[in-house]
C-alpha positions as CSV (number, residue, x, y, z in Angstrom):
1,M,22.7,-14.1,-0.1
2,A,25.9,-11.8,-1.1
3,A,23.6,-8.4,-0.8
4,F,23.0,-9.3,2.7
5,D,25.5,-8.4,4.9
6,P,24.6,-7.0,8.2
7,W,28.3,-6.0,8.9
8,D,29.1,-3.9,5.3
9,P,28.9,-0.6,6.3
10,A,27.3,-0.1,2.7
11,F,24.6,-2.7,3.5
12,V,24.1,-0.7,7.0
13,D,23.6,2.5,5.3
14,D,20.7,1.6,3.0
15,P,19.6,-2.0,3.4
16,Y,16.8,-1.6,1.3
17,P,17.9,-3.0,-2.3
18,A,19.4,-6.3,-0.6
19,Y,15.8,-6.5,1.3
20,A,14.4,-6.3,-2.3
21,E,16.8,-9.1,-3.5
22,L,15.2,-11.2,-0.3
23,R,12.1,-10.9,-0.8
24,A,12.4,-11.3,-4.7
25,G,14.6,-14.6,-4.1
26,G,11.4,-16.5,-1.8
27,R,10.0,-16.3,1.8
28,V,12.8,-17.8,3.7
29,R,16.1,-18.0,3.3
30,Y,19.0,-19.7,5.6
31,F,22.0,-17.2,6.6
32,E,24.8,-19.3,7.6
33,A,26.7,-16.3,9.5
34,T,24.4,-15.9,12.4
35,D,22.6,-20.1,12.1
36,Q,19.3,-18.0,10.9
37,W,16.4,-18.4,9.0
38,L,15.3,-15.1,7.3
39,V,11.7,-14.3,6.7
40,P,11.4,-10.6,4.2
41,R,8.0,-10.8,3.5
42,H,5.4,-8.5,5.0
43,A,2.6,-11.5,5.4
44,D,5.1,-14.6,6.8
45,V,6.4,-11.8,8.9
46,S,2.7,-11.0,10.2
47,A,2.0,-14.5,10.5
48,L,5.0,-15.5,12.4
49,L,4.6,-13.1,15.0
50,R,1.5,-14.7,15.9
51,E,2.4,-18.1,15.6
52,R,2.5,-20.1,19.0
53,R,5.2,-22.5,17.2
54,L,7.4,-20.1,18.0
55,G,8.7,-18.2,21.0
56,R,11.2,-15.6,22.6
57,T,12.5,-18.1,24.8
58,Y,12.3,-22.1,25.1
59,R,13.2,-22.5,28.3
60,H,9.8,-22.8,29.5
61,R,9.5,-26.3,27.2
62,F,13.0,-27.2,27.3
63,T,16.6,-27.6,28.9
64,D,18.5,-25.8,26.5
65,E,20.6,-29.5,25.7
66,E,17.1,-30.8,24.5
67,F,16.6,-27.7,22.5
68,G,20.2,-28.6,21.5
69,R,21.6,-25.0,22.4
70,T,24.6,-24.1,24.5
71,P,23.9,-22.3,27.7
72,P,25.3,-18.8,28.0
73,P,28.9,-18.5,29.6
74,P,28.7,-17.9,33.3
75,E,30.3,-14.3,33.3
76,Q,27.0,-13.1,31.4
77,E,24.4,-14.2,33.9
78,P,23.5,-10.6,35.1
79,F,22.8,-9.7,31.8
80,H,20.2,-12.9,31.1
81,T,18.8,-12.5,34.5
82,L,17.7,-8.9,33.8
83,N,16.9,-9.4,29.9
84,D,15.3,-13.3,30.4
85,H,13.0,-11.9,33.2
86,G,11.6,-9.1,31.0
87,M,8.1,-9.9,29.5
88,L,9.8,-9.4,25.5
89,D,11.2,-12.5,26.1
90,L,9.0,-14.4,28.1
91,E,5.9,-17.1,26.5
92,P,2.7,-17.9,28.3
93,P,1.9,-18.5,31.2
94,D,4.8,-16.4,32.4
95,H,4.4,-13.6,30.0
96,T,0.6,-13.5,30.4
97,R,0.9,-13.1,33.7
98,I,3.6,-10.6,33.4
99,R,1.7,-8.0,30.6
100,R,-1.3,-8.4,33.0
101,L,-0.1,-7.1,35.8
102,V,2.1,-4.6,33.9
103,S,-1.0,-3.3,31.8
104,K,-2.3,-2.6,35.8
105,A,0.1,0.0,36.4
106,F,0.9,1.3,32.3
107,T,-2.6,2.1,31.5
108,P,-3.8,4.5,28.3
109,R,-5.0,6.8,31.3
110,T,-1.6,6.7,32.5
111,V,0.3,7.6,28.9
112,E,-2.8,10.1,28.5
113,R,-2.0,11.8,31.6
114,L,1.6,12.1,30.1
115,K,0.2,13.9,27.3
116,P,1.2,17.8,28.4
117,Y,4.2,17.4,29.8
118,V,5.6,15.3,27.0
119,T,4.0,18.5,24.8
120,R,5.8,20.8,27.4
121,L,8.8,19.4,27.3
122,A,9.2,19.1,23.9
123,G,8.0,22.7,23.0
124,E,10.9,23.6,25.9
125,L,13.8,20.8,24.4
126,V,13.1,22.7,21.1
127,D,13.1,26.2,21.9
128,R,16.5,25.9,23.5
129,L,17.9,24.0,20.0
130,V,16.2,27.6,18.9
131,E,18.0,29.7,21.2
132,A,21.4,28.0,20.2
133,G,21.0,28.5,16.4
134,G,20.7,24.8,16.1
135,G,22.4,22.0,17.4
136,D,22.8,17.8,17.4
137,L,18.7,17.1,16.7
138,L,20.0,13.5,18.3
139,T,21.2,15.0,21.4
140,D,19.4,17.9,21.9
141,V,15.6,16.6,21.1
142,A,15.3,13.1,20.5
143,E,17.0,11.5,23.2
144,P,16.2,13.8,26.0
145,L,12.4,13.7,25.4
146,P,11.6,10.3,25.7
147,V,14.4,9.5,28.6
148,A,13.1,12.1,30.4
149,V,9.1,10.7,30.0
150,I,10.3,7.5,30.8
151,A,11.7,8.7,33.6
152,E,8.8,10.6,34.7
153,M,6.4,8.1,34.6
154,L,8.8,5.2,36.4
155,G,9.8,7.8,39.5
156,I,13.5,8.1,38.6
157,P,14.6,11.2,39.9
158,E,16.1,13.8,38.1
159,S,19.6,13.8,39.8
160,D,19.9,10.0,38.5
161,R,19.3,9.9,35.1
162,A,22.7,10.7,33.4
163,P,23.4,7.0,33.2
164,L,19.8,5.5,32.1
165,R,21.0,6.3,28.0
166,P,24.7,4.7,28.7
167,W,23.0,2.2,30.7
168,S,20.3,1.3,27.9
169,A,22.7,1.6,24.9
170,D,25.4,-1.0,26.8
171,I,22.5,-3.4,26.9
172,C,20.7,-3.2,24.2
173,G,24.2,-3.6,22.6
174,M,23.3,-7.5,22.8
175,Y,20.7,-7.4,20.6
176,E,23.0,-7.2,17.5
177,L,24.1,-10.1,15.8
178,N,26.6,-12.2,16.9
179,P,27.8,-9.8,19.4
180,S,31.2,-9.3,20.7
181,E,33.5,-9.9,23.7
182,E,33.6,-6.7,24.8
183,T,29.7,-5.9,23.8
184,A,28.9,-8.6,26.6
185,A,31.2,-7.2,28.9
186,N,29.8,-3.8,28.8
187,A,26.3,-5.5,28.8
188,V,27.2,-7.5,31.9
189,R,28.4,-4.1,33.9
190,A,25.7,-2.1,33.0
191,S,23.0,-4.6,34.1
192,V,24.8,-5.1,37.4
193,E,24.8,-1.3,37.5
194,F,20.8,-0.8,36.5
195,T,19.7,-3.8,39.0
196,D,21.5,-2.0,41.9
197,Y,20.0,1.2,41.2
198,L,16.3,-0.2,40.7
199,R,16.7,-2.6,43.8
200,D,17.4,0.1,45.6
201,L,14.9,2.8,44.1
202,I,12.2,-0.3,44.8
203,A,13.0,-0.5,48.0
204,V,12.4,3.4,48.7
205,R,9.2,3.3,46.9
206,R,7.7,0.3,49.0
207,E,8.3,2.6,51.9
208,E,7.1,5.8,50.1
209,P,4.8,5.1,47.3
210,G,4.3,7.7,44.9
211,E,1.9,7.9,41.6
212,D,4.9,6.6,39.8
213,L,4.8,3.5,37.6
214,I,7.2,1.9,39.8
215,S,5.0,2.3,43.3
216,G,2.0,0.9,40.7
217,L,4.7,-1.8,40.2
218,I,4.8,-2.7,43.3
219,A,1.1,-2.3,44.2
220,A,-0.2,-4.5,41.1
221,H,-1.8,-7.7,41.6
222,D,-4.1,-10.1,40.6
223,E,-5.8,-13.2,42.3
224,G,-2.9,-13.5,45.0
225,D,-0.2,-12.9,41.6
226,R,2.2,-10.2,42.1
227,L,5.2,-8.9,40.5
228,T,8.8,-10.5,41.8
229,E,11.0,-8.1,42.5
230,Q,13.7,-9.5,39.6
231,E,10.2,-8.9,37.6
232,M,9.7,-5.5,38.6
233,I,13.2,-4.7,37.9
234,S,13.5,-6.3,34.6
235,T,10.2,-4.6,33.7
236,C,11.4,-0.8,34.8
237,V,14.6,-1.9,32.1
238,L,12.3,-2.8,29.4
239,L,10.0,-0.1,29.7
240,L,13.2,2.2,29.4
241,N,15.2,0.6,26.9
242,A,12.4,0.0,24.7
243,G,10.5,3.2,25.5
244,H,13.0,4.7,24.4
245,E,15.7,3.2,21.7
246,A,12.8,3.3,18.9
247,T,11.4,7.0,19.9
248,V,15.1,8.2,19.4
249,N,16.2,6.4,16.3
250,A,13.0,6.5,14.9
251,T,13.1,10.7,15.2
252,V,16.6,11.1,13.7
253,N,15.8,8.8,11.1
254,G,12.5,10.7,10.1
255,W,14.4,13.5,9.8
256,Y,16.9,12.7,7.8
257,A,14.3,11.3,5.5
258,L,13.0,14.6,5.6
259,F,15.6,16.4,4.7
260,R,16.5,13.9,1.7
261,N,12.3,14.6,0.3
262,P,12.6,17.9,0.3
263,G,9.0,17.8,-1.1
264,Q,7.6,15.4,1.2
265,L,8.9,18.1,4.1
266,A,7.5,21.3,2.2
267,A,3.8,19.6,2.4
268,L,4.8,18.4,6.2
269,R,5.4,22.6,7.1
270,A,2.4,23.6,5.0
271,D,0.2,21.1,6.9
272,H,0.4,19.9,10.5
273,S,-2.4,18.0,10.4
274,L,-0.2,15.5,8.3
275,V,2.0,14.5,11.7
276,P,0.0,11.4,12.8
277,S,0.2,9.7,9.4
278,A,3.8,11.4,9.3
279,V,4.7,9.0,12.4
280,E,3.2,5.7,10.8
281,E,5.3,6.7,7.4
282,L,8.6,7.8,8.7
283,M,8.5,4.5,11.2
284,R,8.0,2.6,7.7
285,Y,9.9,4.0,5.5
286,D,13.3,3.9,7.8
287,T,12.2,0.8,10.4
288,P,14.5,1.7,13.9
289,L,13.7,-2.2,14.5
290,Q,15.1,-3.9,11.6
291,L,15.1,-7.5,13.0
292,F,12.8,-9.4,15.6
293,E,14.3,-12.9,16.2
294,R,12.0,-15.6,17.2
295,W,13.0,-19.8,18.6
296,V,11.1,-22.7,16.3
297,L,9.3,-24.7,19.3
298,D,7.4,-26.9,17.0
299,E,8.6,-28.3,13.1
300,I,7.0,-25.3,11.1
301,E,7.3,-25.3,7.2
302,I,7.3,-22.3,5.3
303,D,7.2,-22.1,1.5
304,G,7.9,-25.9,1.2
305,V,10.8,-25.5,3.4
306,T,10.6,-27.2,6.7
307,I,12.1,-25.5,9.6
308,P,13.2,-27.9,12.5
309,R,13.1,-27.4,16.0
310,G,16.1,-25.8,17.8
311,A,16.4,-23.7,14.7
312,E,16.6,-19.8,15.1
313,I,13.9,-17.3,12.4
314,A,14.8,-13.8,12.1
315,M,11.9,-11.5,11.1
316,L,13.2,-8.2,8.9
317,F,10.7,-5.9,9.5
318,G,12.7,-3.3,7.6
319,A,12.1,-5.9,4.6
320,A,8.6,-6.4,5.4
321,N,7.8,-2.9,5.6
322,H,8.9,-2.3,1.9
323,D,6.9,-5.3,0.8
324,P,5.6,-3.9,-2.7
325,D,2.8,-6.6,-2.1
326,V,1.5,-4.7,1.1
327,F,2.8,-1.5,-0.2
328,R,2.0,1.4,-3.3
329,E,5.6,2.4,-4.0
330,P,6.9,0.9,-0.7
331,E,10.1,3.0,-1.8
332,T,8.7,6.1,-1.9
333,L,8.3,8.7,1.0
334,D,4.3,9.3,1.4
335,L,3.2,10.9,4.6
336,G,-0.5,11.1,3.5
337,R,0.0,7.7,3.0
338,V,-3.5,6.4,4.0
339,D,-3.4,2.0,4.0
340,N,-0.5,1.9,6.6
341,P,0.1,-1.3,8.2
342,H,3.6,-1.3,9.2
343,I,4.7,-3.7,11.8
344,S,7.4,-1.6,13.0
345,F,5.6,-1.9,16.8
346,S,5.6,-5.8,16.1
347,A,2.3,-7.7,16.6
348,G,0.6,-10.6,18.5
349,I,1.2,-10.9,22.0
350,H,4.8,-9.1,22.0
351,Y,3.2,-6.1,20.4
352,C,4.7,-3.0,22.1
353,I,3.2,-2.3,25.0
354,G,4.8,1.7,25.2
355,A,3.0,2.5,21.3
356,P,0.8,4.6,22.4
357,L,3.5,6.9,24.3
358,A,5.6,6.7,21.7
359,R,3.3,8.0,18.9
360,I,2.9,11.0,21.4
361,E,6.7,11.6,22.0
362,L,7.1,11.6,18.1
363,A,4.2,13.3,17.0
364,A,4.5,15.8,19.9
365,S,8.7,16.8,18.8
366,M,7.4,16.6,15.2
367,S,4.9,19.3,15.9
368,A,7.5,21.4,18.4
369,L,10.3,21.5,15.7
370,L,7.5,22.4,12.6
371,S,6.3,25.1,14.8
372,K,9.0,26.6,16.6
373,A,11.8,25.8,13.7
374,P,9.9,26.0,10.3
375,T,13.5,26.7,8.4
376,L,15.0,23.6,9.9
377,A,17.7,22.3,8.0
378,L,20.7,19.7,7.8
379,V,24.4,21.0,8.0
380,E,25.6,18.1,7.5
381,E,25.3,14.1,6.1
382,P,25.1,12.1,9.3
383,T,26.8,8.6,9.7
384,R,25.2,5.7,10.3
385,K,25.6,3.9,13.6
386,P,27.6,0.4,12.9
387,N,24.6,-1.1,14.1
388,F,21.8,-3.2,12.1
389,V,19.6,-4.5,14.0
390,I,19.0,-0.8,16.3
391,R,19.1,1.0,13.2
392,G,19.9,4.9,13.7
393,L,22.3,8.0,13.5
394,E,25.7,8.9,15.3
395,G,24.0,12.7,15.4
396,L,22.3,14.8,12.8
397,S,24.0,18.0,13.0
398,V,20.8,21.0,11.9
399,S,20.7,24.9,11.8
400,V,17.0,26.8,12.5
C-alpha cells in the first residue's frame, strides 16, 4: 500500500504502476488515510457500480447517526444543499424521478442537434490557435469548447459565462480526498454565487421560456411530477461540472498521451477514421475521473472480506481501465483497440447522461486539430495538477 499515495506528486504524475501493485495484491484493500476500501479490478468495479447494496447517499435510508457518520459542518451547508440535490448523489426513488425528468429535456435529439454548433466552434477555436502559431491547448481549445457548449444548451448568455469555469473548479475541489478547509470555503462561496445566478435565470425563463435546456427542465413533468427549483439548480450545476470537467481533462490528457506515443499519433494523422476509437482509447489510457465513491448500505463481501454497513468503497476507475484481465497490453496506447469496455463514464444507474455529448466534443476538437494543425507539437513538458480524483494538467503548450 506504500505505493498508493494520492498526495504524493510522483504518484499523481503516474499512478498506474501503483495500481498494478494494488490489483496484484487482491480484489479489495483498506486504506486508512481516507477510511475507504479500495477496489482496483475491472470486474469488481463494473459489478459494484450496479450493486444496489451500495449507494451514492445513505440519507434516503439512514440518519447520519444511524449510519455512524458525522454530519457535515453547518458552514458547508450551501455546498451540500447544491450537491445533494443533484442526481449523481441521489438514489432511488429520487434519483429515478429526477433522471427521468431530466431525460425528457436532455434527449438524444437535443444532443445531436448541437453537433453542427460543436463542430463549428471547435474549428473556430483551432483556427485561432493556428493563427497565433500555437498556445495553451488547455485554455485555447480544451476549456472553451465544452463550457460554451453546455452554456449554450442551458441558455446561459455569452456575457454571463466567464465565472462558470471558476465556479466549477471551486465546487469540484470538494470531490478530492480529504479536502482542506480552504477548499471547502471556496466551494461554499462558489455554490452560493452559482445558485443565486441560476435562481435568477430560472425566474427569467419561467416568464420567457426559450428552446434551451433550463426552459425544458421547467416544462418537464411526468404524472404530475416536476423538478423543484433546487433540483433544477442542482441539475444545471451538475450538467455544467460533469459536462465539461471530464471533456477538458480527457482532451489535454489525451493529446499529452499522443505526444508521448509518436507512432500512434502518426497513425492517427494518416487515418482520421481512427478518431472514434481513439477517443475511447484515450479515455481508457489516462482516465479523467480516477475514483468514484459509494457507501455500503448493507453489508457486502468481496473476496472473502466482509465490508460492513457504513463503510465507504472507492472504486478506482484508472486501475480498472488498466486491468490486464480485460485489456490486452493495457499499458500500451492502441488507438485501434476494438474491444474496449472502459468504465470512464461509470455504469449502472449513474452512467453519465452526458456521455454522447462528451464523445461529440472530443471527436470534434480532435478532428479539427488533425485537419487544421497537422504538425501540432508539444513545446514543453506540462505540469500535472495536484488533484488525484479529477486528473488533469495545469496546461499544455503546443506549437503548430
